[in-house]
Each structure stands twice: as structure tokens, then as C-alpha cells.
N, C-alpha and C positions, 0 to 999 in steps of 0.2 A: 447524492454522494456514495451511497452503498452500491450502486451499480459500477463506479469506476474502480472501487476496491474489490468487489467480485472480478470485475476483467483484469486487473493487475494479478489477482492470486492465480486465477485459471491459466495466465500467460506463464507465470512463473511454474507451475506445478501442472503442465498439461500432461498428456500421454506422448504427443509427438516428440521426441527427441530434437528434431530438428527446429520446430518452434521454440524449444526452451534455449538451445544454442543460440538463435538468434536473436533471441531477446537479452541474453546475458551480454552479446558482443556491444550492445547499443548504450550509451549513457543518456539520462534523460534527467532533466533539471525542472524542478516544479517551485514554482515561487508562491508561498502561502502567507497570509497574514496569519496572527494568532488565533482568530476565530476559527478559520478554515483548516488550521492545524488540529485544534481542538475537535471539531467535528468529525475529521479523519479518524483521530484516536477514537473518539466514541463509536464510530461505525465501526471500526475495527473489532473494538471489545464487544459491542453488540453481535457481532457475526460471530466471534468466538464463543460467545455463551449460547447463541443458537446451535452451533455445530455440536457443543458440549451436550446441550438438550436434546439433541437427536442421536447422540452416542457416536458421532463420527470423530474422526482425527483433526486435530486444531493445529498440526505443525506449521502447515503454510501461512496461517494468520500469523502464529508465533513469530516466525521467521520475517514477514512483512514489519509486525511490530518492532521487533528489534531492529531492524533496518532504519525504519522511520525514527525511533528513538537515538539511534547512533548517528544520523545525519547532522552534519554541521547546520547551524542556523546561520544565516547570512544577513546582514541588515543591508537594505539596498535603497535608495532613493528614487522614487517614483515620479517622473515628470508626467503632468496631464498637457496634452495639446489643445 
């Protein structure tokens, strides 16, 4: 789970402006259950704490956390085949 979060943060805040522009133009939807949502939140908080311990900036992680908390939760029905 932590690897996914680091990839998201690196894509959103990479040095190449072309990559950042391309990522902001696409919409991605992730469907998570409550356990997966909690794991992502915990991973982001752990990543933020690690960055604080290293003395690095946490702006990118803060932005991802804010976006994650502001995202609407939609209940969907899952049909198994």
C-alpha cells in the first residue's frame, strides 16, 4: 500500500512539468472498502511522520490527505460472477 502512495505523491509533485500536467488532466476513480480506505489513511500518516522525522517537507502528503478526505464516498453494489 505504501508503494502506491509514494507513486501517487511522486507523480503529483515531480520536477517534470509535463508529467504533472498530464496527470492533472486525467481523472482516476478508485473504489475502496472501509478497510482499504483506513489502510491508505494510515499509510499517508506514517509517510508524513517519516518525512517530519527526516526534516523534509510534507506539503505533498498533506495535499493528498486533503484530497482523500474531501473525496465523496459512493456506495456501490458489487456483483460477483
